[in-house]
C-alpha positions in Angstrom: 91.7 120.7 85.8 89.1 118.5 87.4 86.5 119.6 84.9 88.9 118.6 82.1 89.2 115.0 83.4 85.6 114.5 84.5 83.7 116.1 81.6 81.6 113.4 79.9 83.6 110.7 81.8 80.9 108.1 81.2 81.3 108.6 77.4 85.1 108.6 77.4 86.1 105.5 79.4 84.8 102.0 79.9 84.4 100.9 83.5 87.5 99.1 85.0 86.7 95.4 85.2 87.0 93.5 88.4 90.5 92.0 88.7 90.9 88.3 87.8 92.4 85.8 90.1 96.0 86.3 88.9 95.8 90.2 88.5 98.0 92.5 90.6 95.1 94.3 92.2 93.4 91.1 93.3 96.4 90.3 95.4 97.8 93.8 96.3 95.4 96.4 97.7 96.0 100.0 96.4 94.4 103.0 97.9 94.1 105.1 94.7 94.9 108.8 94.3 92.9 111.9 95.0 92.8 114.8 92.4 94.6 117.0 94.9 97.4 114.5 95.2 97.6 114.1 91.4 97.9 117.9 91.0 100.7 118.1 93.6 102.8 115.3 92.1 102.3 115.8 88.4 105.2 117.6 86.7 104.4 121.0 85.2 106.2 120.7 81.9 106.3 123.9 79.9 107.4 123.7 76.2 
């Protein structure tokens, strides 16, 4: 899973800009999420 979301990451996404004065993240600190946490909480939908 980690390879799928990190392969050629620089080519796939633009960097997240620094938050502006009125942006949520500027006023509310968030820790982020580890890959392990994401894998535990993501639903495992099967068609």
